[in-house]
PDB file of N, CA, C and O in Angstrom:
ATOM      1  N   MET A   1       0.835  -1.192   0.000  1.00  0.00           N
ATOM      2  CA  MET A   1       0.000   0.000   0.000  1.00  0.00           C
ATOM      3  C   MET A   1       0.875   1.249   0.000  1.00  0.00           C
ATOM      4  O   MET A   1       0.552   2.241  -0.653  1.00  0.00           O
ATOM      5  N   LYS A   2       1.978   1.195   0.731  1.00  0.00           N
ATOM      6  CA  LYS A   2       2.887   2.330   0.802  1.00  0.00           C
ATOM      7  C   LYS A   2       3.473   2.629  -0.576  1.00  0.00           C
ATOM      8  O   LYS A   2       3.639   3.793  -0.940  1.00  0.00           O
ATOM      9  N   TYR A   3       3.788   1.583  -1.342  1.00  0.00           N
ATOM     10  CA  TYR A   3       4.353   1.776  -2.679  1.00  0.00           C
ATOM     11  C   TYR A   3       3.320   2.359  -3.643  1.00  0.00           C
ATOM     12  O   TYR A   3       3.654   3.182  -4.495  1.00  0.00           O
ATOM     13  N   LEU A   4       2.100   1.942  -3.508  1.00  0.00           N
ATOM     14  CA  LEU A   4       1.035   2.469  -4.363  1.00  0.00           C
ATOM     15  C   LEU A   4       0.848   3.958  -4.107  1.00  0.00           C
ATOM     16  O   LEU A   4       0.717   4.733  -5.054  1.00  0.00           O
ATOM     17  N   PHE A   5       0.834   4.362  -2.868  1.00  0.00           N
ATOM     18  CA  PHE A   5       0.711   5.779  -2.526  1.00  0.00           C
ATOM     19  C   PHE A   5       1.879   6.573  -3.108  1.00  0.00           C
ATOM     20  O   PHE A   5       1.686   7.660  -3.653  1.00  0.00           O
ATOM     21  N   PHE A   6       3.091   6.027  -2.989  1.00  0.00           N
ATOM     22  CA  PHE A   6       4.276   6.693  -3.505  1.00  0.00           C
ATOM     23  C   PHE A   6       4.195   6.829  -5.032  1.00  0.00           C
ATOM     24  O   PHE A   6       4.537   7.877  -5.579  1.00  0.00           O
ATOM     25  N   PHE A   7       3.750   5.784  -5.709  1.00  0.00           N
ATOM     26  CA  PHE A   7       3.595   5.814  -7.162  1.00  0.00           C
ATOM     27  C   PHE A   7       2.579   6.871  -7.575  1.00  0.00           C
ATOM     28  O   PHE A   7       2.839   7.646  -8.496  1.00  0.00           O
ATOM     29  N   ILE A   8       1.450   6.915  -6.925  1.00  0.00           N
ATOM     30  CA  ILE A   8       0.403   7.903  -7.245  1.00  0.00           C
ATOM     31  C   ILE A   8       0.908   9.315  -6.986  1.00  0.00           C
ATOM     32  O   ILE A   8       0.627  10.225  -7.766  1.00  0.00           O
ATOM     33  N   LEU A   9       1.636   9.504  -5.919  1.00  0.00           N
ATOM     34  CA  LEU A   9       2.196  10.819  -5.600  1.00  0.00           C
ATOM     35  C   LEU A   9       3.162  11.278  -6.698  1.00  0.00           C
ATOM     36  O   LEU A   9       3.086  12.419  -7.152  1.00  0.00           O
ATOM     37  N   ILE A  10       4.051  10.410  -7.117  1.00  0.00           N
ATOM     38  CA  ILE A  10       5.019  10.747  -8.177  1.00  0.00           C
ATOM     39  C   ILE A  10       4.293  11.000  -9.493  1.00  0.00           C
ATOM     40  O   ILE A  10       4.594  11.971 -10.188  1.00  0.00           O
ATOM     41  N   PHE A  11       3.354  10.150  -9.837  1.00  0.00           N
ATOM     42  CA  PHE A  11       2.618  10.265 -11.096  1.00  0.00           C
ATOM     43  C   PHE A  11       1.853  11.586 -11.169  1.00  0.00           C
ATOM     44  O   PHE A  11       1.929  12.280 -12.182  1.00  0.00           O
ATOM     45  N   THR A  12       1.130  11.941 -10.130  1.00  0.00           N
ATOM     46  CA  THR A  12       0.359  13.190 -10.135  1.00  0.00           C
ATOM     47  C   THR A  12       1.273  14.406 -10.130  1.00  0.00           C
ATOM     48  O   THR A  12       0.933  15.432 -10.718  1.00  0.00           O
ATOM     49  N   THR A  13       2.403  14.314  -9.490  1.00  0.00           N
ATOM     50  CA  THR A  13       3.362  15.418  -9.497  1.00  0.00           C
ATOM     51  C   THR A  13       3.873  15.652 -10.911  1.00  0.00           C
ATOM     52  O   THR A  13       4.020  16.798 -11.335  1.00  0.00           O
ATOM     53  N   GLN A  14       4.143  14.581 -11.643  1.00  0.00           N
ATOM     54  CA  GLN A  14       4.616  14.705 -13.024  1.00  0.00           C
ATOM     55  C   GLN A  14       3.554  15.337 -13.915  1.00  0.00           C
ATOM     56  O   GLN A  14       3.884  16.151 -14.777  1.00  0.00           O
ATOM     57  N   ILE A  15       2.312  14.987 -13.731  1.00  0.00           N
ATOM     58  CA  ILE A  15       1.226  15.543 -14.541  1.00  0.00           C
ATOM     59  C   ILE A  15       1.094  17.042 -14.304  1.00  0.00           C
ATOM     60  O   ILE A  15       0.964  17.807 -15.259  1.00  0.00           O
ATOM     61  N   PHE A  16       1.125  17.463 -13.067  1.00  0.00           N
ATOM     62  CA  PHE A  16       0.935  18.881 -12.765  1.00  0.00           C
ATOM     63  C   PHE A  16       2.159  19.727 -13.115  1.00  0.00           C
ATOM     64  O   PHE A  16       2.028  20.932 -13.328  1.00  0.00           O
ATOM     65  N   ASN A  17       3.327  19.127 -13.179  1.00  0.00           N
ATOM     66  CA  ASN A  17       4.535  19.859 -13.512  1.00  0.00           C
ATOM     67  C   ASN A  17       4.837  19.868 -15.010  1.00  0.00           C
ATOM     68  O   ASN A  17       5.753  20.567 -15.443  1.00  0.00           O
ATOM     69  N   SER A  18       4.096  19.115 -15.800  1.00  0.00           N
ATOM     70  CA  SER A  18       4.367  19.075 -17.235  1.00  0.00           C
ATOM     71  C   SER A  18       3.925  20.377 -17.896  1.00  0.00           C
ATOM     72  O   SER A  18       2.982  21.031 -17.450  1.00  0.00           O
ATOM     73  N   GLN A  19       4.624  20.734 -18.961  1.00  0.00           N
ATOM     74  CA  GLN A  19       4.322  21.967 -19.671  1.00  0.00           C
ATOM     75  C   GLN A  19       3.687  21.624 -21.013  1.00  0.00           C
ATOM     76  O   GLN A  19       3.962  20.575 -21.596  1.00  0.00           O
ATOM     77  N   THR A  20       2.847  22.513 -21.486  1.00  0.00           N
ATOM     78  CA  THR A  20       2.199  22.342 -22.773  1.00  0.00           C
ATOM     79  C   THR A  20       2.897  23.229 -23.794  1.00  0.00           C
ATOM     80  O   THR A  20       3.160  24.405 -23.542  1.00  0.00           O
ATOM     81  N   THR A  21       3.187  22.653 -24.936  1.00  0.00           N
ATOM     82  CA  THR A  21       3.792  23.405 -26.026  1.00  0.00           C
ATOM     83  C   THR A  21       2.780  23.508 -27.148  1.00  0.00           C
ATOM     84  O   THR A  21       2.226  22.500 -27.586  1.00  0.00           O
ATOM     85  N   ILE A  22       2.540  24.714 -27.612  1.00  0.00           N
ATOM     86  CA  ILE A  22       1.610  24.948 -28.708  1.00  0.00           C
ATOM     87  C   ILE A  22       2.422  25.273 -29.955  1.00  0.00           C
ATOM     88  O   ILE A  22       3.280  26.156 -29.940  1.00  0.00           O
ATOM     89  N   ILE A  23       2.141  24.549 -31.029  1.00  0.00           N
ATOM     90  CA  ILE A  23       2.814  24.777 -32.300  1.00  0.00           C
ATOM     91  C   ILE A  23       1.780  25.234 -33.308  1.00  0.00           C
ATOM     92  O   ILE A  23       0.778  24.551 -33.522  1.00  0.00           O
ATOM     93  N   ASN A  24       2.006  26.362 -33.921  1.00  0.00           N
ATOM     94  CA  ASN A  24       1.111  26.882 -34.955  1.00  0.00           C
ATOM     95  C   ASN A  24       1.793  26.719 -36.309  1.00  0.00           C
ATOM     96  O   ASN A  24       2.881  27.251 -36.529  1.00  0.00           O
ATOM     97  N   TYR A  25       1.154  25.988 -37.211  1.00  0.00           N
ATOM     98  CA  TYR A  25       1.696  25.770 -38.538  1.00  0.00           C
ATOM     99  C   TYR A  25       1.066  26.760 -39.510  1.00  0.00           C
ATOM    100  O   TYR A  25      -0.122  27.068 -39.418  1.00  0.00           O
ATOM    101  N   LYS A  26       1.875  27.252 -40.440  1.00  0.00           N
ATOM    102  CA  LYS A  26       1.384  28.173 -41.461  1.00  0.00           C
ATOM    103  C   LYS A  26       0.865  27.370 -42.643  1.00  0.00           C
ATOM    104  O   LYS A  26       1.464  26.363 -43.022  1.00  0.00           O
ATOM    105  N   PRO A  27      -0.244  27.806 -43.229  1.00  0.00           N
ATOM    106  CA  PRO A  27      -0.763  27.115 -44.415  1.00  0.00           C
ATOM    107  C   PRO A  27       0.238  27.201 -45.566  1.00  0.00           C
ATOM    108  O   PRO A  27       0.974  28.179 -45.696  1.00  0.00           O
ATOM    109  N   SER A  28       0.250  26.164 -46.391  1.00  0.00           N
ATOM    110  CA  SER A  28       1.175  26.129 -47.519  1.00  0.00           C
ATOM    111  C   SER A  28       0.534  25.370 -48.676  1.00  0.00           C
ATOM    112  O   SER A  28      -0.213  24.414 -48.465  1.00  0.00           O
ATOM    113  N   ASN A  29       0.828  25.798 -49.880  1.00  0.00           N
ATOM    114  CA  ASN A  29       0.381  25.089 -51.079  1.00  0.00           C
ATOM    115  C   ASN A  29       1.496  24.241 -51.668  1.00  0.00           C
ATOM    116  O   ASN A  29       1.364  23.714 -52.773  1.00  0.00           O
ATOM    117  N   GLU A  30       2.600  24.106 -50.928  1.00  0.00           N
ATOM    118  CA  GLU A  30       3.747  23.342 -51.385  1.00  0.00           C
ATOM    119  C   GLU A  30       3.383  21.863 -51.509  1.00  0.00           C
ATOM    120  O   GLU A  30       2.710  21.301 -50.645  1.00  0.00           O
ATOM    121  N   ASP A  31       3.833  21.255 -52.580  1.00  0.00           N
ATOM    122  CA  ASP A  31       3.626  19.827 -52.798  1.00  0.00           C
ATOM    123  C   ASP A  31       4.841  19.093 -52.228  1.00  0.00           C
ATOM    124  O   ASP A  31       5.958  19.268 -52.716  1.00  0.00           O
ATOM    125  N   PHE A  32       4.628  18.280 -51.210  1.00  0.00           N
ATOM    126  CA  PHE A  32       5.740  17.590 -50.561  1.00  0.00           C
ATOM    127  C   PHE A  32       5.369  16.124 -50.335  1.00  0.00           C
ATOM    128  O   PHE A  32       4.189  15.795 -50.220  1.00  0.00           O
ATOM    129  N   PRO A  33       6.371  15.241 -50.271  1.00  0.00           N
ATOM    130  CA  PRO A  33       6.079  13.815 -50.084  1.00  0.00           C
ATOM    131  C   PRO A  33       5.658  13.508 -48.650  1.00  0.00           C
ATOM    132  O   PRO A  33       6.220  14.038 -47.691  1.00  0.00           O
ATOM    133  N   ASN A  34       4.676  12.656 -48.530  1.00  0.00           N
ATOM    134  CA  ASN A  34       4.234  12.185 -47.225  1.00  0.00           C
ATOM    135  C   ASN A  34       4.973  10.888 -46.941  1.00  0.00           C
ATOM    136  O   ASN A  34       4.826   9.932 -47.704  1.00  0.00           O
ATOM    137  N   PRO A  35       5.763  10.815 -45.874  1.00  0.00           N
ATOM    138  CA  PRO A  35       6.580   9.618 -45.636  1.00  0.00           C
ATOM    139  C   PRO A  35       5.792   8.382 -45.223  1.00  0.00           C
ATOM    140  O   PRO A  35       6.359   7.290 -45.187  1.00  0.00           O
ATOM    141  N   GLU A  36       4.519   8.513 -44.913  1.00  0.00           N
ATOM    142  CA  GLU A  36       3.756   7.365 -44.425  1.00  0.00           C
ATOM    143  C   GLU A  36       2.726   6.832 -45.423  1.00  0.00           C
ATOM    144  O   GLU A  36       2.206   5.730 -45.249  1.00  0.00           O
ATOM    145  N   ARG A  37       2.437   7.599 -46.450  1.00  0.00           N
ATOM    146  CA  ARG A  37       1.433   7.147 -47.408  1.00  0.00           C
ATOM    147  C   ARG A  37       1.657   7.843 -48.735  1.00  0.00           C
ATOM    148  O   ARG A  37       2.438   8.790 -48.828  1.00  0.00           O
ATOM    149  N   GLY A  38       0.988   7.382 -49.730  1.00  0.00           N
ATOM    150  CA  GLY A  38       1.130   8.007 -51.034  1.00  0.00           C
ATOM    151  C   GLY A  38       1.519   7.006 -52.097  1.00  0.00           C
ATOM    152  O   GLY A  38       1.252   5.811 -51.972  1.00  0.00           O
ATOM    153  N   PHE A  39       2.145   7.498 -53.136  1.00  0.00           N
ATOM    154  CA  PHE A  39       2.547   6.659 -54.250  1.00  0.00           C
ATOM    155  C   PHE A  39       3.763   5.809 -53.876  1.00  0.00           C
ATOM    156  O   PHE A  39       4.632   6.249 -53.123  1.00  0.00           O
ATOM    157  N   TYR A  40       3.813   4.613 -54.400  1.00  0.00           N
ATOM    158  CA  TYR A  40       4.957   3.757 -54.130  1.00  0.00           C
ATOM    159  C   TYR A  40       5.562   3.279 -55.440  1.00  0.00           C
ATOM    160  O   TYR A  40       4.915   3.311 -56.487  1.00  0.00           O
ATOM    161  N   ARG A  41       6.798   2.842 -55.369  1.00  0.00           N
ATOM    162  CA  ARG A  41       7.493   2.254 -56.502  1.00  0.00           C
ATOM    163  C   ARG A  41       7.606   0.757 -56.268  1.00  0.00           C
ATOM    164  O   ARG A  41       7.906   0.301 -55.165  1.00  0.00           O
ATOM    165  N   TYR A  42       7.359   0.008 -57.328  1.00  0.00           N
ATOM    166  CA  TYR A  42       7.452  -1.448 -57.275  1.00  0.00           C
ATOM    167  C   TYR A  42       8.895  -1.870 -57.523  1.00  0.00           C
ATOM    168  O   TYR A  42       9.580  -1.314 -58.381  1.00  0.00           O
ATOM    169  N   SER A  43       9.334  -2.842 -56.772  1.00  0.00           N
ATOM    170  CA  SER A  43      10.673  -3.394 -56.935  1.00  0.00           C
ATOM    171  C   SER A  43      10.617  -4.872 -56.588  1.00  0.00           C
ATOM    172  O   SER A  43       9.892  -5.278 -55.679  1.00  0.00           O
ATOM    173  N   GLU A  44      11.371  -5.662 -57.304  1.00  0.00           N
ATOM    174  CA  GLU A  44      11.399  -7.092 -56.982  1.00  0.00           C
ATOM    175  C   GLU A  44      12.814  -7.622 -57.097  1.00  0.00           C
ATOM    176  O   GLU A  44      13.654  -7.060 -57.800  1.00  0.00           O
ATOM    177  N   THR A  45      13.058  -8.704 -56.399  1.00  0.00           N
ATOM    178  CA  THR A  45      14.338  -9.389 -56.473  1.00  0.00           C
ATOM    179  C   THR A  45      14.102 -10.866 -56.211  1.00  0.00           C
ATOM    180  O   THR A  45      13.080 -11.262 -55.650  1.00  0.00           O
ATOM    181  N   ARG A  46      15.055 -11.660 -56.625  1.00  0.00           N
ATOM    182  CA  ARG A  46      14.949 -13.111 -56.454  1.00  0.00           C
ATOM    183  C   ARG A  46      16.116 -13.622 -55.619  1.00  0.00           C
ATOM    184  O   ARG A  46      17.209 -13.057 -55.640  1.00  0.00           O
ATOM    185  N   VAL A  47      15.867 -14.686 -54.893  1.00  0.00           N
ATOM    186  CA  VAL A  47      16.918 -15.283 -54.073  1.00  0.00           C
ATOM    187  C   VAL A  47      18.063 -15.762 -54.961  1.00  0.00           C
ATOM    188  O   VAL A  47      19.232 -15.633 -54.598  1.00  0.00           O
ATOM    189  N   SER A  48      17.725 -16.308 -56.114  1.00  0.00           N
ATOM    190  CA  SER A  48      18.750 -16.839 -57.015  1.00  0.00           C
ATOM    191  C   SER A  48      19.601 -15.749 -57.662  1.00  0.00           C
ATOM    192  O   SER A  48      20.725 -16.008 -58.091  1.00  0.00           O
ATOM    193  N   ASN A  49      19.066 -14.527 -57.733  1.00  0.00           N
ATOM    194  CA  ASN A  49      19.800 -13.418 -58.348  1.00  0.00           C
ATOM    195  C   ASN A  49      19.459 -12.135 -57.594  1.00  0.00           C
ATOM    196  O   ASN A  49      18.845 -11.223 -58.146  1.00  0.00           O
ATOM    197  N   TYR A  50      19.862 -12.078 -56.336  1.00  0.00           N
ATOM    198  CA  TYR A  50      19.508 -10.945 -55.476  1.00  0.00           C
ATOM    199  C   TYR A  50      20.160  -9.649 -55.967  1.00  0.00           C
ATOM    200  O   TYR A  50      21.356  -9.612 -56.254  1.00  0.00           O
ATOM    201  N   THR A  51      19.360  -8.600 -56.058  1.00  0.00           N
ATOM    202  CA  THR A  51      19.886  -7.272 -56.398  1.00  0.00           C
ATOM    203  C   THR A  51      19.508  -6.311 -55.282  1.00  0.00           C
ATOM    204  O   THR A  51      18.324  -6.152 -54.988  1.00  0.00           O
ATOM    205  N   PRO A  52      20.479  -5.673 -54.657  1.00  0.00           N
ATOM    206  CA  PRO A  52      20.179  -4.725 -53.578  1.00  0.00           C
ATOM    207  C   PRO A  52      19.591  -3.435 -54.126  1.00  0.00           C
ATOM    208  O   PRO A  52      19.745  -3.120 -55.306  1.00  0.00           O
ATOM    209  N   LEU A  53      18.926  -2.704 -53.268  1.00  0.00           N
ATOM    210  CA  LEU A  53      18.415  -1.387 -53.644  1.00  0.00           C
ATOM    211  C   LEU A  53      19.586  -0.423 -53.762  1.00  0.00           C
ATOM    212  O   LEU A  53      20.578  -0.546 -53.044  1.00  0.00           O
ATOM    213  N   ILE A  54      19.464   0.525 -54.663  1.00  0.00           N
ATOM    214  CA  ILE A  54      20.531   1.484 -54.922  1.00  0.00           C
ATOM    215  C   ILE A  54      20.163   2.817 -54.287  1.00  0.00           C
ATOM    216  O   ILE A  54      19.087   3.361 -54.536  1.00  0.00           O
ATOM    217  N   LYS A  55      21.067   3.336 -53.466  1.00  0.00           N
ATOM    218  CA  LYS A  55      20.799   4.546 -52.698  1.00  0.00           C
ATOM    219  C   LYS A  55      20.402   5.724 -53.591  1.00  0.00           C
ATOM    220  O   LYS A  55      19.404   6.387 -53.311  1.00  0.00           O
ATOM    221  N   ASN A  56      21.146   5.994 -54.641  1.00  0.00           N
ATOM    222  CA  ASN A  56      20.843   7.132 -55.516  1.00  0.00           C
ATOM    223  C   ASN A  56      19.488   6.986 -56.190  1.00  0.00           C
ATOM    224  O   ASN A  56      18.768   7.969 -56.368  1.00  0.00           O
ATOM    225  N   GLU A  57      19.144   5.770 -56.561  1.00  0.00           N
ATOM    226  CA  GLU A  57      17.846   5.522 -57.184  1.00  0.00           C
ATOM    227  C   GLU A  57      16.714   5.805 -56.197  1.00  0.00           C
ATOM    228  O   GLU A  57      15.703   6.402 -56.567  1.00  0.00           O
ATOM    229  N   LEU A  58      16.880   5.382 -54.951  1.00  0.00           N
ATOM    230  CA  LEU A  58      15.874   5.639 -53.921  1.00  0.00           C
ATOM    231  C   LEU A  58      15.718   7.138 -53.665  1.00  0.00           C
ATOM    232  O   LEU A  58      14.600   7.628 -53.501  1.00  0.00           O
ATOM    233  N   GLU A  59      16.835   7.866 -53.630  1.00  0.00           N
ATOM    234  CA  GLU A  59      16.776   9.313 -53.413  1.00  0.00           C
ATOM    235  C   GLU A  59      16.040  10.005 -54.559  1.00  0.00           C
ATOM    236  O   GLU A  59      15.312  10.970 -54.327  1.00  0.00           O
ATOM    237  N   ASN A  60      16.217   9.531 -55.778  1.00  0.00           N
ATOM    238  CA  ASN A  60      15.534  10.135 -56.927  1.00  0.00           C
ATOM    239  C   ASN A  60      14.032   9.888 -56.898  1.00  0.00           C
ATOM    240  O   ASN A  60      13.274  10.689 -57.446  1.00  0.00           O
ATOM    241  N   TYR A  61      13.586   8.814 -56.283  1.00  0.00           N
ATOM    242  CA  TYR A  61      12.149   8.551 -56.158  1.00  0.00           C
ATOM    243  C   TYR A  61      11.451   9.662 -55.373  1.00  0.00           C
ATOM    244  O   TYR A  61      10.284   9.961 -55.625  1.00  0.00           O
ATOM    245  N   ARG A  62      12.152  10.267 -54.434  1.00  0.00           N
ATOM    246  CA  ARG A  62      11.555  11.313 -53.596  1.00  0.00           C
ATOM    247  C   ARG A  62      11.350  12.627 -54.345  1.00  0.00           C
ATOM    248  O   ARG A  62      10.550  13.466 -53.930  1.00  0.00           O
ATOM    249  N   LYS A  63      12.072  12.803 -55.441  1.00  0.00           N
ATOM    250  CA  LYS A  63      11.957  14.044 -56.208  1.00  0.00           C
ATOM    251  C   LYS A  63      10.664  14.041 -57.013  1.00  0.00           C
ATOM    252  O   LYS A  63      10.170  12.992 -57.428  1.00  0.00           O
ATOM    253  N   LEU A  64      10.139  15.214 -57.219  1.00  0.00           N
ATOM    254  CA  LEU A  64       8.906  15.368 -57.990  1.00  0.00           C
ATOM    255  C   LEU A  64       9.167  14.951 -59.436  1.00  0.00           C
ATOM    256  O   LEU A  64      10.096  15.454 -60.067  1.00  0.00           O
ATOM    257  N   HIS A  65       8.356  14.036 -59.961  1.00  0.00           N
ATOM    258  CA  HIS A  65       8.511  13.607 -61.343  1.00  0.00           C
ATOM    259  C   HIS A  65       7.146  13.363 -61.973  1.00  0.00           C
ATOM    260  O   HIS A  65       6.154  13.152 -61.275  1.00  0.00           O
ATOM    261  N   LYS A  66       7.110  13.394 -63.267  1.00  0.00           N
ATOM    262  CA  LYS A  66       5.868  13.192 -64.005  1.00  0.00           C
ATOM    263  C   LYS A  66       5.948  11.848 -64.720  1.00  0.00           C
ATOM    264  O   LYS A  66       6.836  11.644 -65.548  1.00  0.00           O
ATOM    265  N   PRO A  67       5.034  10.928 -64.413  1.00  0.00           N
ATOM    266  CA  PRO A  67       5.033   9.635 -65.095  1.00  0.00           C
ATOM    267  C   PRO A  67       4.720   9.817 -66.587  1.00  0.00           C
ATOM    268  O   PRO A  67       4.072  10.792 -66.967  1.00  0.00           O
ATOM    269  N   PRO A  68       5.177   8.887 -67.426  1.00  0.00           N
ATOM    270  CA  PRO A  68       4.859   8.984 -68.860  1.00  0.00           C
ATOM    271  C   PRO A  68       3.350   9.009 -69.087  1.00  0.00           C
ATOM    272  O   PRO A  68       2.609   8.269 -68.440  1.00  0.00           O
ATOM    273  N   SER A  69       2.908   9.836 -69.979  1.00  0.00           N
ATOM    274  CA  SER A  69       1.497  10.012 -70.378  1.00  0.00           C
ATOM    275  C   SER A  69       0.583  10.362 -69.196  1.00  0.00           C
ATOM    276  O   SER A  69      -0.585   9.972 -69.195  1.00  0.00           O
ATOM    277  N   ALA A  70       1.080  11.076 -68.208  1.00  0.00           N
ATOM    278  CA  ALA A  70       0.254  11.512 -67.070  1.00  0.00           C
ATOM    279  C   ALA A  70       0.154  13.031 -67.077  1.00  0.00           C
ATOM    280  O   ALA A  70       1.044  13.716 -67.581  1.00  0.00           O
ATOM    281  N   SER A  71      -0.918  13.549 -66.525  1.00  0.00           N
ATOM    282  CA  SER A  71      -1.106  15.000 -66.463  1.00  0.00           C
ATOM    283  C   SER A  71      -0.811  15.538 -65.068  1.00  0.00           C
ATOM    284  O   SER A  71      -1.217  16.651 -64.733  1.00  0.00           O
ATOM    285  N   TYR A  72      -0.117  14.766 -64.262  1.00  0.00           N
ATOM    286  CA  TYR A  72       0.185  15.157 -62.890  1.00  0.00           C
ATOM    287  C   TYR A  72       1.620  14.744 -62.553  1.00  0.00           C
ATOM    288  O   TYR A  72       2.209  13.897 -63.224  1.00  0.00           O
ATOM    289  N   ALA A  73       2.160  15.346 -61.521  1.00  0.00           N
ATOM    290  CA  ALA A  73       3.497  14.993 -61.038  1.00  0.00           C
ATOM    291  C   ALA A  73       3.368  14.405 -59.636  1.00  0.00           C
ATOM    292  O   ALA A  73       2.462  14.769 -58.886  1.00  0.00           O
ATOM    293  N   ILE A  74       4.273  13.498 -59.286  1.00  0.00           N
ATOM    294  CA  ILE A  74       4.180  12.816 -57.998  1.00  0.00           C
ATOM    295  C   ILE A  74       5.532  12.742 -57.297  1.00  0.00           C
ATOM    296  O   ILE A  74       6.588  12.829 -57.923  1.00  0.00           O
ATOM    297  N   HIS A  75       5.463  12.581 -55.995  1.00  0.00           N
ATOM    298  CA  HIS A  75       6.602  12.196 -55.168  1.00  0.00           C
ATOM    299  C   HIS A  75       6.344  10.743 -54.772  1.00  0.00           C
ATOM    300  O   HIS A  75       5.233  10.411 -54.358  1.00  0.00           O
ATOM    301  N   SER A  76       7.320   9.895 -54.888  1.00  0.00           N
ATOM    302  CA  SER A  76       7.185   8.513 -54.404  1.00  0.00           C
ATOM    303  C   SER A  76       7.902   8.418 -53.068  1.00  0.00           C
ATOM    304  O   SER A  76       9.106   8.660 -52.979  1.00  0.00           O
ATOM    305  N   SER A  77       7.164   8.069 -52.047  1.00  0.00           N
ATOM    306  CA  SER A  77       7.751   8.013 -50.708  1.00  0.00           C
ATOM    307  C   SER A  77       7.752   6.608 -50.118  1.00  0.00           C
ATOM    308  O   SER A  77       8.190   6.415 -48.984  1.00  0.00           O
ATOM    309  N   LEU A  78       7.265   5.621 -50.879  1.00  0.00           N
ATOM    310  CA  LEU A  78       7.213   4.243 -50.395  1.00  0.00           C
ATOM    311  C   LEU A  78       7.789   3.298 -51.446  1.00  0.00           C
ATOM    312  O   LEU A  78       7.751   3.584 -52.642  1.00  0.00           O
ATOM    313  N   ILE A  79       8.315   2.186 -50.988  1.00  0.00           N
ATOM    314  CA  ILE A  79       8.827   1.131 -51.872  1.00  0.00           C
ATOM    315  C   ILE A  79       8.064  -0.149 -51.559  1.00  0.00           C
ATOM    316  O   ILE A  79       7.946  -0.539 -50.398  1.00  0.00           O
ATOM    317  N   PHE A  80       7.549  -0.797 -52.589  1.00  0.00           N
ATOM    318  CA  PHE A  80       7.000  -2.137 -52.436  1.00  0.00           C
ATOM    319  C   PHE A  80       8.074  -3.085 -52.956  1.00  0.00           C
ATOM    320  O   PHE A  80       8.322  -3.131 -54.161  1.00  0.00           O
ATOM    321  N   ARG A  81       8.702  -3.826 -52.086  1.00  0.00           N
ATOM    322  CA  ARG A  81       9.798  -4.722 -52.452  1.00  0.00           C
ATOM    323  C   ARG A  81       9.282  -6.150 -52.383  1.00  0.00           C
ATOM    324  O   ARG A  81       8.954  -6.646 -51.305  1.00  0.00           O
ATOM    325  N   TYR A  82       9.212  -6.811 -53.536  1.00  0.00           N
ATOM    326  CA  TYR A  82       8.705  -8.173 -53.616  1.00  0.00           C
ATOM    327  C   TYR A  82       9.881  -9.129 -53.704  1.00  0.00           C
ATOM    328  O   TYR A  82      10.729  -9.000 -54.587  1.00  0.00           O
ATOM    329  N   PHE A  83       9.933 -10.095 -52.784  1.00  0.00           N
ATOM    330  CA  PHE A  83      11.008 -11.077 -52.743  1.00  0.00           C
ATOM    331  C   PHE A  83      10.485 -12.419 -53.246  1.00  0.00           C
ATOM    332  O   PHE A  83       9.506 -12.947 -52.719  1.00  0.00           O
ATOM    333  N   PHE A  84      11.142 -12.966 -54.266  1.00  0.00           N
ATOM    334  CA  PHE A  84      10.796 -14.305 -54.766  1.00  0.00           C
ATOM    335  C   PHE A  84      11.762 -15.299 -54.194  1.00  0.00           C
ATOM    336  O   PHE A  84      11.662 -16.492 -54.479  1.00  0.00           O
TER     337      PHE A  84
END
């Protein structure tokens, strides 16, 4: 019981002593890649002929590009890597 009281005392002290930080973001029309969702690039490799991902190629996926015969430009922020 003594330990429970001590835990509650410490816990409530931490709650009342914590500070709140307010962050105000400015609106923007900038097109930027979302690291958690969006367009992905397909990639595959096989155990018999494994090919590693190439750093420069991955970095270029993040740049804004226009797919062939498309009327829009995209950032690719995800990789779908299929292993055979």
